Structures are given as structure tokens and as C-alpha cells.
N, C-alpha and C positions, 0 to 999 in steps of 0.2 A: 748736488746737495752740499751744504757746508755745515759743520758741526763744531761745537766747543769741546766735545768729549773725544778722548783718544785713549788707546790702550787695548787690552785684550777684551773681546766681547764674546761671551758664551751664554749670556742670559736670554730670557724670552722677550724682554722688552728693552728697546733702545730709544732714548729720548734725544732729540737733536735740535739744534738751532743754527741758523745760517750765520756763520762767522768765518770759517776757514775751509779750504778745499779738503776733501775726504779721500783717503786711500785705503782700500781693503787689501791687506797683505796676507797671503796664504803661503806660509813657509814653516816647515817643521824643524829646520836647523836653527837652534837658538842663537848662535853667534851671528849667522847671516841675518836673521830677523832683527836682532838688536842693531846691527850695523845699518841696515836699510832704514829702520825706524829713526835712528839718530840723524841720518842724513835728511830725511823728510821732515822731521820735527824742526830741525834747524832752518829748513825752508818754509816753516810755518804751515805745514800740512798736519791734519789730524789723521792718525793711523789706527785702524781697527785690525788687530792681529788675530789670526787663527792658525792652527797648526795641522789641520787635515783638510782634505778636499770637501768632505761633508760639512765640517764646521764652517768653512768658507762659504759654501752654497747657502747654508742656513742664515748666516749673517747677511749675505747679499740679498736675501728675500726681505729683510727687515730694514735695510738702509738703501740709500740711492747713492752709491759711491761715484766719485768723479773719475776714479781710476782703480783698476785691479791689477795687482802683481801676484803672479802664481808661480810657485816653484815647479820645476819641470818634473821632479820625482817626489811624490808625496807618499806617506805610509799607506794610504788607502786607494789612491787614484793617481793616474798620470796627469801631468799638467794639461795635456791635450784634451783629455776627457773632461777635466774641470771646465775648460774653456767651452767645450760643446754644450755643457749643461748651463753654464753661465749665460750663454747667448740666448737661451730659451726663456730666461726670466724677464718678467715685466720691468724690474728695476734696473736691468742691464741693457738689453736690446742691442741695437746696432751702433749707437752713438757713444757708448762707454768704452774708453780705451782699455785693452787688456794686454799685458806684457808678461812674457815668460822670463823667469830668473833661473840661472843654473850655475853650478860650480864646476862643471866639466865641459870638455869640448863638444861642439855640435857639428855634425856633418851637414853638408849642403842639402842632402835628401831629408834629414831630420828637420832642418830649418824650414824647408819648403812645406813639409807636412804640418808644422806648427802654424805657419802663415796661412795655410789653407783652412784650418779650423777656426781662424779668427784672431790669432796673435798679431799685435801691431808691431812688436819688437821682441828680440831675444837679448837679454842682458846676461853677460858672462862675468862671474866673479873672478877677481876683485873689481868692484865698480869704481868708476871715477865719480866722486861725490858731486862735483859741479855739473857734469854731463847728465847724471841721473836726475838731479833736482830740476835742471833746465828743461829736460824732456818731459818730466812729469808735470811741471808747471804749464808747459805749452798744451799738453793733452787735456789737463784739467780745465784750462780756460776754454778750449774748444768744446768740451762736454757741456760746460755751463752756458756757453753761448747757444748751443743747440737746444738746451732745455729752455732758455729764455724765448727763443724763436717758436718753440713748440707751444709754450704758454700763450703766446700772442696769436697763434694760428686758430682757425676754426675747425681744423681737421685733426683727428687722433692719428698720431704718427704710426702707431702700431697696426691699426686696422684700416685706415683710410676713411672710416666713417666720421660723422660729426663728433666733436668733443662737446663738452658742456656749453662752451661759448657758442659753438656753431649751432647746437640744438636750440639754444636760447633765441638766436636770431631767426632761425627757420620757424620756430614755434610762433614767434610774433607775427610772421607773415601768414601762417595758417590760421591763427586766431583772428587776424584782421579780415581775412577772407570769409571765415565762418560768421563773423558778426555782420559783415556787409551783406551777405546773401542768405543769412539765417540758415546756415547749413550745420549739420551735426559734425562731430569730430570725436576721435577716440585716442586714448593714450594707453599704451601697453608697456609695462615694465617687466623684463625677463631677468631671472637670476637663478643661480644654482641652489641646491638644497642648503639649509642652514648647517653650520658646523656640527658634526656628530652624526648626522644622517649619512649613511654610506661611508662612514669613517674609515672602513677597512679597504675602501676602493683605491686602487693605484691610479691616481689622476695624472694625466699628461701635463705638460708644462703650461703655465699661464698663457704664454703667447700663442701656443698652438690652439688652445680651446677658444680664446677670444677671436682669433682670426677666422676659425671655422664657423663660429656663431654668426659673425658679421657677414661672411660670404653667403651663408644660408639665408639670412634676412634679406640680403640684396636680391637673391633669386626669387624669393617668395613675395616680397612686398612690391607695391606699385612704385613707379618713378616719383609720383607726387608725395609718397610717404617719407617722413623724416626718420632716418635710421642713425642711431648714435650709440656710443658707449659712455655710460654715465660714470662708471668706475670699473675696477677689475671684476670680471664675471657678472656684470650687471649692465643691461642694455635697454634702450628705449626706442619705441616706435610710435610716432604720432601720425595718425591717419586722418586726413581731411575727408569731409563728406562721407563719414562712416558712422552709422547709427548703432544701436545696441546689437541688433541681429548681425549687422555687417562686422562689428567688432568680434562677435562670437565666432563667426566663420573665419575671420582673419587669424585670430589667435589659435584656432584649431589647426589651420593650415600651417602656421608657423611651428607649432609644437610637433606636428607630424614630421615636418622637414627636419627639425632639430633632432628628433629621435633617430633619424637616419644618419645625419652628419656628425652628431655629438652623442652617440649612443651610450657612452659610458657615464654621462651626467644627465639625470632626468630634470631638465630645466623646468622651472615653475614660472607662472605668469600672473600678474595682477593687471586688471583692465578697468580703466575709468573712462566712461563714455558720457558725452554731453549731447542731448538732442538738439540744442542750439546754444550758442555762446551767450552768456549773460551780458547785460548792458555794460558792466564794468570790464575794462580790458583785463585779460588774463596773461600771466607770464608762465615760464616753464615750471616754476615752483608750485603754482596753483594746480598744475596737472600732475606733477611728480608726486606731490604729497598724497593725494587720494590713491593714485595708482600704486605707489610704493606700499601704502598701508594694505591695499588689497593683495599685493605680492607677499607681504609678511604673513597674512592669513593663509595664503596658499602654501607657504613654506612650513607653517606650523600644523596644518591640517592634512586630511587625507586626499583632498582634491588638488590637482595640479594647477587649477585656474580659480581665481576669485574675482568676482565682478562687483563694480560699484558704479552706479549711474547718477547723473545730476540733471534735474529738470529745471531750467531757468524760468523765471516768471516772465 
């Protein structure tokens, strides 16, 4: 991600536009933070500064940094613990470089421990400005190239399921088959409860839940079904040759399996079924719209599943 904004970020909303590489700096020592910020700004990086581990994690959830620099000793957390939690966030994942910064000596054993939890490098103060900016620039370019390749892919890098583009292509194939043989089809959208419901629940990390949901869908659904992740905590299953009753059976089986694998989140479902495809070709948005509307009704009501059917002329 690239952004025009830089400086300290503690608010709830962060607006960004693609202009310059972004660095999230988690450092409680003001002199060190200013020194690093000066070096990075001189190299035309935008810097989001935070001063505790919890503040850094909160900002990391709202932006997609190209690089994270974490102090080894923070007031509320160790640098290693911050890295462990960062690696679980959807906005970080495996492709975002994370480096430790420290003002004191690091033993070989401590260095290995930090590398094991995911640190790419350990920088010891005082820093060489040119070396720091060159390393950061190399890592940021690698992160952005990985993001570009992911956007061009048909597969979600986190879960291995279809992403939106992959789903779009697979849905075109399913719709074409449905029209050719006049077969039914169903679209199931799955999502977590709306914000506020179960608000006191301690949810696990974004990555952990999304992976478990997709793993469960793969076990329950047929090989011919298209399974994908539309966005964070929202998933899509398009089932060919599946009528209203078949869709009801499938969604019941899916929710029962999810209750076992993701028991802490009562997943809701919206189902849109077609007895046969209309004469006009459909695309993924034609299926997602009604299915998502059904999901929203389920999220707002007492029933976990909401159905909507379409009968073509």
C-alpha cells in the first residue's frame, strides 16, 4: 500500500491513496522514533508512528503497510510478541517484512528467537541511514510486487480458495453449463454476525478464522462447487445442478460443519437458488446481489439462514 499521509496515527479512520511506500513504526523511545522517521521520510517513505504494541496492532488492522519496524522492548509487549500477533493479521500475512529495532546488544540465542517468530532483520542503534533506507526500500518493493501478483492471481493467497476474479471465471463456466443443459444452480454467501452481536466475544485472529472456514467448506462441498472468499469473513459457494431443496440440504450441512470448526462464531448464510438459468447470461454480481441481500436478512433476524429463489421464464 502507498499513502500520502504520514505521522502519528491513533484515530479510528485512516484514509490513504497510492503515492509512496508505507512504513508502520512501533517505537516508544521518542528520540529513536524521530531519528528513524527522519531517515525514512528523506527516502520518501510515509511513516505511521505508534508508541505501544497495542497501538501498533490497531493501526496495522486499518492500513496495509509495506514494512513494519518494531522496537524490541515496548511498554506493554515484547517485540517478539508483537510480531506473533502481527503475523496473524490479514493486512500483514507472510509477505510483509517485519524488522526488530533495538538499542542494546542482542545475543545469538535472542537473535534466533526473533528470527523464528518472523523477524526479517534486527537493527541495532545507532543506525546507518543509507543502509536502513536501502534495506527498507528493497523490502517495500518486494511487498508491493507480491501484492501486484496476488491481484493478478485467481486464488486467494491466504486461504487457497478462489478470490473474486477466480470466482468470476468459475461462475461463468457454471452459468454456461446451467443454461446449456437447463440445470438449476445455487449461490450461498456466508458471513459472521453483524458488528455488535456477540461484541464481548474474544475473537481469534482474522487469518485463523478465514482459513478454518475455507478448510471446512472444502471438506463439505463437492469438487464441482466453486468455493471462494469474497472479503474478510465473507465466503461464497456456487453449487451447480442444485435446486431449492438441494441448496437447503447443502447450507444445513455447511453450517453444522462450521459450528464444529469455528464454534466461537455463529456463521450466518444467505441462499439464492435458480431452478434454471435465464436466457440472458449471468455473472457473479447477478448471483452475489440476491444472495448477499439474503445474508443481510439472516444477520439482522433470528434465523441463521435466509432463502431467496428465482424462477426464470
